[in-house]
C-alpha positions in Angstrom: -1.8 -11.8 27.2 -4.0 -8.7 26.1 -1.0 -6.4 26.4 1.1 -8.3 24.0 -2.2 -8.5 21.6 -2.5 -4.8 21.7 0.9 -4.1 20.5 0.4 -6.5 17.8 -2.4 -4.4 16.9 -0.8 -1.2 17.4 1.7 -2.2 14.6 -0.8 -2.4 12.2 -2.2 0.7 12.7 0.7 2.0 12.3 0.4 2.4 8.7 -2.9 3.6 8.5 -2.3 6.1 11.2 1.3 7.2 8.3 -1.2 7.3 5.9 -3.6 10.0 7.4 -0.6 12.2 8.2 0.7 13.6 4.8 2.0 16.8 4.5 1.2 19.1 1.9 2.7 19.3 -1.6 4.4 22.3 -3.3 4.3 23.5 -7.0 7.3 24.3 -8.6 6.9 27.9 -8.0 6.4 26.9 -4.3 2.6 26.9 -4.2 1.3 25.0 -1.9 -1.8 22.2 -2.9 -3.0 19.3 -1.7 -5.8 16.7 -2.6 -9.2 17.0 0.4 -10.3 13.8 2.2 -8.8 11.4 -1.0 -10.1 8.0 -0.3 -6.8 6.3 -0.3 -3.2 8.0 -0.2 -0.2 5.8 -0.5 1.8 2.8 -1.8 -0.4 1.0 -4.7 1.1 -2.3 -4.8 -0.7 -2.7 -8.3 0.8 0.5 -9.9 4.2 0.1 -8.0 3.7 3.6 -7.1 2.4 5.8 -4.5 -1.0 7.5 -5.7 -4.0 9.7 -4.4 -6.8 8.1 -5.0 -11.0 8.6 -4.9 -13.6 6.3 -5.2 -15.4 6.5 -8.5 -18.9 8.2 -8.1 -17.1 10.3 -5.2 -16.1 14.2 -5.6 -12.2 14.8 -5.8 -11.4 17.8 -4.2 -8.2 19.8 -4.9 -6.8 23.0 -3.4 -4.0 24.9 -3.9 -2.8 29.0 -3.2 -1.1 31.1 -5.6 0.9 34.4 -5.4 0.9 36.8 -7.8 4.5 37.9 -9.0 3.9 38.8 -12.1 4.6 42.7 -11.5 0.9 43.5 -12.2 -2.8 43.2 -11.3 -3.9 39.8 -12.6 -7.9 39.1 -13.6 -8.5 35.6 -13.0 -11.6 34.5 -15.2 -11.7 30.6 -14.5 -9.9 27.7 -13.1 -9.5 24.5 -15.1 -8.0 21.0 -14.4 -6.8 18.5 -17.3 -6.6 15.0 -16.7 -4.4 12.7 -18.7 -8.2 10.6 -19.6 -8.5 13.5 -21.6 -11.3 15.8 -20.0 -11.3 19.5 -18.8 -13.1 20.3 -15.4 -13.6 23.8 -15.5 -14.5 26.8 -12.5 -15.5 30.2 -13.8 -16.3 33.4 -12.3 -18.9 35.7 -13.3 -17.1 38.6 -12.9 -13.1 37.7 -12.6 -11.3 37.9 -9.5 -8.7 41.0 -9.5 -5.6 40.1 -7.9 -3.0 42.7 -7.4 0.6 42.1 -7.7 1.9 40.3 -4.4 -1.4 39.1 -3.5 -2.0 35.3 -2.1 -5.5 33.5 -3.0 -6.8 29.8 -2.2 -8.3 28.3 -4.9 -10.4 25.2 -4.8 -11.4 22.6 -7.9 -14.3 20.0 -6.9 -15.7 17.6 -9.2 -16.8 13.6 -9.7 -14.6 11.5 -9.9 -15.5 9.5 -13.4 -16.4 5.7 -13.8 -13.4 3.0 -14.8 -15.3 2.9 -17.8 -14.2 6.4 -18.4 -10.8 6.4 -17.1 -9.7 2.5 -16.8 -7.5 1.5 -13.8 -5.5 -0.6 -16.1 -4.1 3.2 -17.6 -3.9 4.7 -14.3 -2.3 6.7 -12.7 -3.2 9.8 -14.3 -1.5 13.1 -14.5 -3.0 16.2 -14.1 -2.4 20.0 -14.3 -4.2 23.1 -13.3 -4.3 26.0 -15.0 -5.6 29.9 -14.0 -7.1 31.8 -17.0 -7.1 35.6 -16.9 -7.5 38.3 -19.0 -6.0 42.1 -19.4 -9.1 43.6 -18.7 -12.3 43.1 -16.0 -15.2 44.1 -18.7 -16.3 41.0 -21.8 -15.0 40.5 -23.8 -11.7 38.9 -22.3 -8.5 38.4 -24.1 -8.5 35.2 -22.5 -5.1 33.8 -21.7 -3.7 30.8 -19.3 -0.9 29.6 -17.3 -0.2 26.4 -15.7 0.7 26.4 -11.9 0.1 23.4 -10.6 1.0 19.3 -12.4 1.1 15.9 -10.9 0.9 12.3 -11.9 -0.1 10.2 -9.4 -4.0 10.5 -9.6 -6.0 6.9 -9.2 -9.5 6.4 -10.4 -10.3 3.6 -8.0 -13.0 0.8 -8.1 -15.0 -0.3 -4.7 -12.5 -3.7 -5.2 -9.6 -1.6 -5.9 -10.0 0.5 -2.7 -10.7 -2.8 -0.6 -7.8 -4.1 -1.3 -5.7 -1.2 -0.8 -6.9 -0.6 2.3 -6.5 -4.2 3.5 -2.6 -4.2 2.0 -2.4 -0.9 4.1 -3.3 -3.1 7.3 -1.1 -5.5 6.8 2.0 -3.8 5.2 4.9 -5.1 7.4 3.2 -8.7 6.2 4.1 -7.3 3.1 6.9 -5.9 2.7 9.2 -8.7 5.1 7.4 -11.5 3.9 5.3 -14.5 4.8 7.7 -15.5 7.9 6.8 -12.2 9.7 3.0 -13.9 9.7 4.3 -17.2 11.7 3.7 -17.6 15.7 7.1 -18.1 15.9 8.5 -15.1 13.9 6.2 -12.1 14.1 3.7 -13.5 16.8 6.2 -15.9 19.1 3.7 -15.7 22.0 1.9 -18.0 20.4 3.5 -20.9 22.1 2.0 -24.2 21.2 -1.9 -23.2 21.1 -2.0 -25.5 17.8 -5.6 -23.6 17.1 -3.9 -20.1 17.1 -0.5 -21.4 14.8 -3.4 -23.3 12.2 -5.0 -19.3 11.9 -2.4 -17.4 11.6 -1.0 -20.1 9.1 -4.2 -20.1 6.8 -4.3 -15.9 7.3 -0.5 -16.1 6.1 -1.4 -18.2 3.1 -4.8 -15.9 2.4 -3.2 -12.5 2.3 0.0 -13.5 0.4 -2.4 -14.7 -2.4 -4.2 -11.9 -2.2 -1.5 -9.6 -2.7 0.3 -11.4 -5.6 -3.8 -11.7 -7.0 -3.9 -7.7 -6.6 -0.7 -6.8 -7.9 -1.9 -8.4 -11.1 -4.8 -6.3 -10.9 -7.8 -8.6 -10.9 -8.7 -6.8 -7.7 -12.5 -8.4 -7.3 -10.6 -12.0 -6.4 -7.7 -10.3 -5.2 -10.3 -8.6 -2.4 -12.0 -12.0 -1.6 -8.7 -13.7 -0.3 -7.7 -10.6 1.6 -10.7 -10.0 3.5 -10.6 -14.2 4.2 -6.9 -13.6 5.3 -8.1 -10.6 8.0 -10.9 -12.9 9.3 -8.6 -15.4 9.5 -6.0 -13.4 11.4 -8.9 -11.5 13.6 -9.9 -15.3 14.7 -6.4 -15.9 15.3 -6.3 -13.0 18.0 -9.5 -14.1 19.6 -8.3 -17.6 19.9 -4.8 -16.6 21.0 -6.8 -14.6 23.4 -9.5 -16.7 24.9 -6.8 -20.0 25.3 -3.8 -18.2 26.3 -5.6 -16.4 29.1 -7.2 -19.5 30.2 -3.6 -21.0 30.3 -2.2 -18.0 31.9 -4.7 -18.1 34.6 -4.4 -22.4 35.0 -0.7 -21.2 35.8 -1.8 -19.1 38.3 -4.3 -20.9 39.9 -1.7 -23.7 39.9 1.4 -21.7 41.0 -0.9 -20.1 43.7 -1.8 -23.5 45.2 1.8 -24.9 45.2 2.9 -22.0 47.1 -0.4 -22.3 49.4 1.1 -25.9 50.1 4.5 -25.0 50.5 3.7 -22.5 53.0 1.6 -25.3 54.7 4.0 -27.8 54.6 6.4 -25.4 56.1 4.3 -24.5 59.1 3.8 -28.0 59.5 7.1 -28.6 59.9 7.9 -25.7 62.1 5.1 -27.3 64.5 6.9 -30.5 64.2 10.2 -28.7 65.3 9.1 -27.1 68.3 7.0 -30.5 69.1 10.4 -32.3 69.3 12.3 -29.5 71.1 9.6 -29.8 74.0 10.0 -33.5 74.0 13.9 -33.0 74.6 13.3 -30.4 77.1 11.0 -32.8 78.9 13.7 -35.7 79.1 16.3 -33.2 80.1 13.8 -32.3 82.6 13.2 -35.9 83.9 16.7 -36.4 83.7 17.9 -33.6 86.2 15.0 -34.4 88.2 16.4 -37.5 88.6 20.2 -36.4 89.1 18.4 -34.2 92.0 16.9 -37.2 94.1 19.7 -39.3 94.0 21.9 -36.4 95.6 19.2 -35.6 98.2 18.3 -39.3 98.8 18.8 -39.8 102.3 22.1 -42.6 103.5 21.3 -45.7 105.0 23.5 -46.5 107.8 24.5 -50.0 107.7 24.9 -51.8 111.1 
């Protein structure tokens, strides 16, 4: 019983593991880049696309590698990242960073994720572009120029409710992908048997998760979170009931079979002893018969006069 439940829990955890193993991306020029420790990476059914999301009020963190293939030295003066909610985020060098031709440099940009009032979730995900600013010399005043190195269109600013919905949706991704029938005890969970409590809890979980996912797709994150969390609770209660009741049933069945085995073993021993008794009884009568025969032969004959 515990092994079956553990297998199902592994199926639920797999989507979360897959989200954590996202390979680094590459820009058009082949430069690798990536978001550091985002709150969520993966499918968002509200946006109907894959996103990289950060929780509002926390720092987003972007890193990328760039190699100077311009054939001459580049003097980097600043890094700038523009987001489509209309804001630039810059990091300026006090002294230009001189990069000779063929040299590779790792860059990093960190800043605060805006509020959903500044970057509304309803118009996301947002596109972004990273620029390297450079000058033709290393002494001020600089002749500032810039070029873009990385662009994307999957950045999402997440409210707490939106993030909660995403995490719960990812947990039950198989259910949402294959439909409600996967959640039924006789579907995805055929081992529930005839345990009524388990089937009722699974069914309640199915309806709450399905309703929550539909509300999530509509973008009403607070209400969707409530339904998804309720479904998650029902699901957890179903596994607990299945483990407790199922284990009790299995223990009772095992005890019954052991009792049967003991009974039939004792019955077999009794029949064996009974058989030995009849054998001895038969041998006794056989010896009596032999004794009578021998006595008849050896009995003195009386001469009649």
